[in-house]
NUKOL-202768 format. One record per residue (C-alpha): residue in one letter; x, y, z. Coordinates in steps of 0.5 Angstrom, whole numbers, plus 2048, in hexadecimal, padded with zeros to 3 digits. Example, Ala and Ser with C-alpha at 12.3 -4.5 7.8 and 13.67 -1.06 7.14 Angstrom:
A8197F7810 S81B7FE80E 
// end
This chain:
M7FF8267E4 K80082E7E4 E8068327E3 K80783A7E5 V80A83E7E0 G80A8457E4 K8038467E6 I8008427E0 T7FE83B7E2 L7FE8357DD D7FA82F7DE Y7FC8297DB K7F68247DE H7F48227D7 Y7FB8237D3 P7FD81D7CF G80481D7D1 E80681F7CA D8058257C5 L8018227BF Y8028287BB C80882D7BA D80B8327B5 G8128307B6 D8188347B8 V81583A7B8 E8118397BE D8178387C2 E81983F7BF L8138427C2 L81483F7C9 E81B8427C9 I8188497C7 V8128497CC K8178467D2 S81D84B7D0 H8198527CE P8138567D0 A80D8577CC G80F85E7CA E81585B7C6 F8118567C2 Q81085B7BC R81785C7BC I8198557BB I8138547B6 E8168597B2 E81D8567B3 R81C84F7B2 A8178507AC K8138497AD W80C8487AC P80B8437B2 I80E8497B7 L80A84E7B4 Y80484A7B4 H8058487BB L80884E7BE S8058547BB P8018597BF L7FC85A7BA R7F98537BB E7F68557C1 N7F185A7BE I7EC8557BC V7EA8547C3 D7EC85B7C6 W7E685F7C4 L7E185A7C7 P7DE85C7CD I7E18587D2 G7E185A7D9 K7E58597E0 E7DF8557E2 D7DF8507DC K7E18497DC V7E48477D5 L7E68407D1 E7EB8407CC I7EB83A7C7 G7F18397C4 S7F683E7C7 G7FC83C7C3 C8028407C5 G7FD8457C8 A7FC84A7C3 V7F684D7C6 T7F784A7CD G7FA8507D0 R7F58557CE L7EF8507D0 A7F38507D7 Q7F38587D7 K7EC8597D6 A7E98537DA G7E98517E1 E7EA8497DF V7ED8467D9 I7ED83E7D8 S7F183C7D2 I7F18357CE D7F68337C9 L7F982C7C7 S80082E7C7 R80582E7CD K80A8327CA R8058377C7 S8028387CE L8098397D1 I80A83F7CC N8038427CE A8058417D5 Y80C8447D5 R80A84A7D1 H80484C7D6 Q8078497DC G80584F7E0 C7FD84E7DF G7FB84A7E5 N7F484A7E2 V7F68447DD T7F583D7DD I7F88397D7 H7F58327D6 V7F982E7D2 G7F68287CE N7F18257CA F7EB82A7CA K7E68247CA D7E98217D0 I7E98287D4 E7E282B7D2 P7DE8267D7 D7E282A7DD L7E18317DA P7DC8357DE K7D68387DB D7D683F7DD F7DA8427D8 D7D98497D6 Y7DD8487CF I7DF8427CB C7E48447C6 F7E58407C0 I7EB8457BC G7ED8417B6 V7EB83A7B9 F7E48397B7 E7E68377B0 Y7E98317B3 G7E382E7B6 Q7E38277B2 S7EA8267B6 Y7E78287BD I7E08257BD D7DF81E7BA T7D881E7B8 K7D481F7B1 N7D38267B2 P7D98287B6 Y7D88307B5 V7D18307B8 D7D282B7BD W7D882F7C0 L7D48357C0 K7CE8327C4 M7D482F7C9 M7D78367CA H7D08397CB G7CF8357D1 H7D58387D4 L7D383F7D3 K7CF8437D9 E7C98467D7 N7CA84C7D2 G7D18497D1 R7D584A7CA I7D88457C5 V7DD8497C1 I7E08467BA A7E58487B6 I7E68457AF E7E88457A8 N7E28467A3 K7E384179E L7E1846798 G7E684C79B L7E8850795 K7EF84F797 Y7EE847794 F7EB84978E A7F184E78D G7F684978E C7F8847795 M7F8840797 E7F383D79C D7F683F7A3 H7F68387A6 L7F78337A0 G7FC83879C T7F8836795 Y7F583B790 F7EE83C790 S7EC836795 G7E783A799 I7E483D792 E7E383578F D7E0833796 Y7E682F798 A7E482A792 K7EB827794 G7E982679B G7EE8277A1 G7EC8287A9 V7EB8307A9 R7E48337A7 T7E383B7A6 F7DC83D7A5 V7D88437A1 R7D38477A6 G7CD8437A4 R7D083C7A5 L7D283F7AC E7CB8427AD Q7C883B7AC M7CD8387B1 F7CA83D7B6 A7C383B7B5 K7C48347B5 S7C88357BC G7C28397BF L7C683F7BF Q7C18457BC E7C584B7BF Y7CC84D7BB S7CF8537B8 F7D48537B2 Y7DA8577B1 Y7DF8577AC P7E78587AE Y7EB85B7A9 P7F08597A6 D7EE8537A9 Y7ED8517B1 K7F584F7B2 F7F88567B1 M7F185A7B1 T7F28617B1 T7EB8637B0 L7E48607B2 Y7DE8617AE S7D785F7AF D7D085F7AC M7CF8657AF R7D58687AC L7D88657A6 P7DE8687A2 K7DE86D79D P7E186E797 G7E8870798 E7E986D79F L7EC86679D Y7F386779A D7F786279E N7F685B79B M7FD85879B R7FB85279F N80084D79D F80584D7A3 D8068457A3 R80784379C E807845795 R801848792 M7FE84A78B L7FC85178A L7F6850785 F7F3857785 D7F385D789 E7EF85B790 K7EE863792 Q7EB86478B A7E785E78C F7E5860793 D7E3867791 G7DE86478C I7DB85F791 A7DA864797 R7D6869792 D7D2862790 G7D1861797 L7D485A797 F7DA85A79C P7D78557A1 V7D785079B F7DE851799 S7E18537A0 N7E884F7A1 S7E684E7A8 Y7E084D7AD A7DF84F7B4 V7D984D7B7 V7D684E7BE I7D18497C0 G7CC84C7C6 P7CB8537C8 K7CD8587C2 P7D385D7C4 D7D28647C4 V7D88657BF A7D78667B8 Y7DD8677B5 V7E58677B8 K7EB86A7B5 Y7F28687B8 S7F886D7B8 N7FC8687BC D8028677B6 R80486E7B9 A8098707BE E80686E7C5 E8058767C7 Y8008767C1 A7FD86F7C1 I7F58707C1 R7EF86D7BF T7E98717BC E7E286E7BD L7DB86F7BB W7D686E7C0 M7CF86D7BF E7CB86C7C6 E7C486B7C5 G7C08717C6 Q7C68767C6 K7C987A7C1 P7CF8767BD V7D68797BF I7DD8787BD R7E28767C3 K7EA8767C2 Q7ED8727C8 A7F48727CA L7F786B7CA S7FD86D7CE D7FE8717D4 K8038757D0 A7FE8767CA A7F987A7D0 E7FD8807CE H7FB8807C7 I7F487F7C9 K7F48857CD G7F78897C8 M7F18887C3 A7ED88C7C8 D7F28927C8 A7F28917C0 Y7EB8927C0 G7EB8997C4 D7F189C7C0 L7EE89A7B9 A7E789C7BA K7EA8A37BC R7EE8A37B6 F7E98A17B1 A7E38A57B4 G7E08A87AE S7E48A47A8 G7DE89F7A6 L7E28997AA E7DF8977B1 M7E38927B6 N7DF88C7B8 R7DE88D7C0 C7E38897C4 R7E28887CC L7E68837D0 L7E487D7D4 E7E68787D9 G7EB87D7DC G7EE87F7D5 V7F08787D2 C7EA8797CD A7E887E7C9 E7E087E7C6 F7DE8827C0 E7D78827BD Y7D687D7B7 I7D48827B1 Q7D087F7AB G7D38827A4 I7D788079E T7DF88279F L7E288779A E7E6881797 E7E087D795 I7DE884791 L7E488578E D7E487E78C G7DE87F788 F7E0885785 L7E7881783 E7E387B780 R7DF87F77C E7E588377A D7E188A77C W7E788D77D D7E489477D S7E0892784 F7E688E786 H7EB894786 A7E5899789 L7E489478F F7EB894790 E7EC89B790 E7E689C795 Y7EA897799 R7F189B799 K7ED8A179A R7EA89E7A1 I7F089B7A3 S7F48A27A2 Y7F08A57A7 G7F48A87AD E7FA8A47AA E7FF8A97AE L7FC8A77B5 P8008A27B9 V7FC89C7B8 A7FB8977B2 D7F88917B0 Y7FD88D7AC D7F88887AA L7F388C7A7 I7F28877A1 F7EC88679D A7EA8807A1 N7EA8847A8 L7E58897A5 L7DD8877A5 V7D888B7A1 P7D188A7A5 L7CD88A79F P7C58897A0 E7C288379E D7BF886798 A7C588A796 D7C9888790 W7D0887792 D7D388878B D7D088F78B L7D689378C E7D289A78E T7CF896793 V7D5893796 K7D889A796 G7D389D79A L7D38987A0 P7D88987A6 W7DC8927A6 T7DE88E7AC V7E588C7AE I7E48857B1 D7EB8847B3 Y7F08897B5 E7F58847B9 W7FB8877B6 T7FB88E7B8 F8018927BA G8028997BD K80589C7B8 P80389F7B1 I80489B7AB C80389E7A4 A7FC89C7A1 K7FF89B79A E80489579D T7FD8927A1 A7FA89279A Y80088F797 R80088A79C A7F888879B L7F9887794 Y7FF883795 C7FC87E799 Y7F687E795 I7F987C78F L7FE877792 E7F8873795 N7F487278F E7F7870788 K7F1873784 R7F387A787 G7F9879783 K7F687D77D L7F7883782 D7FE887780 L801888787 A80788C785 S802891781 M7FE892787 A80489378B R806899786 K7FF89C787 L7FF89C78E G8068A078E I80A89A790 S81189978C V81489378A Q819894790 E813895795 E80F88F792 E81588B794 A81688E79B C80E88C79C K80F88579A E81588579F R8118887A4 E80C8837A3 M81187D7A4 D8138807AA F80C8817AD Q80B8797AB K8118777AF F80F87C7B5 V8088797B5 T80A8717B5 G8118727B9 Q81586F7B3 R8118697B4 K8108657AD S80A8657AA M80685E7A9 G80885F7A1 E80F85F7A3 I80F8597A7 R80C8557A2 E81185779D A8168557A2 I81384E7A3 G81484E79C N80E84A799 R80D84B791 V80784F78E M80684C787 E802851782 P80084C77D A7FE852779 K805854778 W80784D775 M80184A771 H80584C76B K80A84776C F80484276B D802845764 G809846761 S80784E760 C80E850764 K81384E75F E81984E764 E815849768 Q814844763 V81783D763 Q81A83A75D I81C83375C Y821830757 A822829755 D829827752 R82882074E G83082074C K830826747 G83082C74C Y82A83074E S825834749 E81F83874A E81B834746 D81C82E74B S81A833751 Y814835755 F81183A75A V80E837760 R80883B762 D806839769 A80D83876B Y80C83C772 A809839778 G80A84077C E80D84677C N81484377C M81383C77B I814838774 L811831774 L81282D76D K81082676B L813825764 S81282075F V81881E75C D819819756 K81E813756 D823816751 V82481D755 E82B81D758 T82B82475B L82582875E R82682F75F I822834763 D82283B763 P81F83D769 A81E845767 M82084A762 D82484E767 C82984E76C C82784A772 V829845778 V82683E777 K82683877C I82583177A K82182E780 K81F82877C L821825776 L81E81E774 F81E81A76D N81981476D K818815775 K820814776 E82481A779 V82981D774 G83081E777 N831826778 G838825776 R83C828770 K83C82276D A83482276C I83382A76C V83682F768 T834836768 N83683D766 G83684076D R83A840773 R83983A778 L83883D77F G837836782 N832831785 G82E83177E S82E83977D Y83183D777 V831844775 F83184676E A83384D76C T83084C765 K82984D762 D82A84775F P82B842765 N82B83A764 I82B834767 N82D82E763 I82C827766 K830821763 I82B81B762 G82E81875D G832813761 I82B811765 E82780B764 K82180D760 M81A80B75E E81580C758 E81281275D N816815762 E81581B767 L81982076A E817824770 A81A82A772 E81982F778 L81D835778 E81D83B77C I81E842778 V81F84977A R82184E774 L826853775 P82985A773 A82F85876E G83485C772 L832858778 A832851775 E839853772 D83C855779 M83984E77B A83C84A776 D84384E777 G84284C77E A84184577C K847844779 K84B84577F W846841783 F84783B77E 
// end
């Protein structure tokens, strides 16, 4: 009935005797990993093996969605759908007791082995409906992390989501909280071309799940209707970004994102996606128009008393000694404050260094027009607290000038920036990260933010000086880095000529390259050589398809990608007896043809392009019957590579299909599916020469 793995207890009282769902061999691989490796090695394994399930189940970023919750050591937590334990360990570190539920024994074993040192965790294995009656009614937190959308499977009633909330509310103690993390069915990523997370189909949520399925995600309004019907009146909405699975930033109605903040939008680790528009630019407009709650990719909802945290930013994709959490605290009756918290013992020294940096920088910049946001240490030095200052960043002001192409104001403000950061540059202390986003102009409410003289006349506050070093750094290098980061983060800023501005700063071409190399070294220093999520996505290898780049294939506007058909009726081919197929392409590299063929045609010729290319014949049917792929049926002017693939080192490739000996009807159809990639002439010739040797 029970099993011990380390200190964790697995309870099999309600286990049906077999796992009713499984992800296949990858679960055995995950079990082997957690049995053989400590959690500290998971990141290395994720990078080496480059598989979506390993990233999804083992990434430490998964814990961020619960890490910020004000769970205390006296609290009792219920985790529904614990799976392989993506968040179980963090809940166990924070809470006094954790009770987890999952239907799969294999996944529960993975959970138990990876967290076997946690003596405060019990995992109940079995069907939720069987386990629920045995659960106590004194939980401080009940967590639905990526689970609520499966309500139809968990609760077999007419109103499963409402009934589930009512049921679980009965298991809370007074002032307890229910926490839900779920995708928003109208998340911007789905409009931009990501598949629906659960069904793996395009636009399913946007189309209100018209084709059915056992999973449902919701917009905010629909969730609020469910809460009302469940009798739950007190709740708070939060907005995990980019989504709740790998959250790096958490916004709330008290602190919504600002233009320029939402730039990490490649959310397609598990499958291919289209890229229909630039999500960053779309999010910038959405943020300006106050519509982010409508299009946030995910929601986190806290039902019950509202937490004091209004905003969280995680920096735990760094080396362990620099892993921190930045929070905006808005306690009732208190002034808002920013707190930076160490996420590991090693990072405590980094936090303490911020207090030293404050003192050193305040002395250096005294009288410069730059003021340091005051820092004080809390909790024995593992937390640094700063005043929350209202205002507008220098980055936003520069963006305004740039958008209007007010070059005089832009360059005048940049020159003011350069002047202020040059103050005391010979002293042995420098803030390497004096970028425009870290400088706040505390404008009065009635002030005009794009009034250059007003901005120049005010002191600017440095709100983040995390990367302060005890050595002098030339101000022109700091200014160049600020420009480099500014342009790199937003395509709209590409109208700035970085090289020209570097020369105005007195930085030569050679010095500019050295600055870029130092920046790369700095990033490696901060991350500890870890791969970024973007690099991991590339390694997993799912395609990003950009229809805008190949829509011309459908209208025939690109001559090289036109598909031409010839018919030989016993007298050879002629241009008069040929035609172009207008809608030949069904994707970036896929040609689909359904051709009507007259009874007297003996050979049909397909010219798949007007360029060198490699073509794979994936399907070839004549009147629904397969046409042989041998030399007797197909003749080409390319070189055969095998398995239906041919390379054409000519700008007039052709595939000739002999149908003279095939029985025909009055009306016939040839259906072909060709995969094609255009090639540079030199590469095509090399491949063709190689094919001579192979065959």
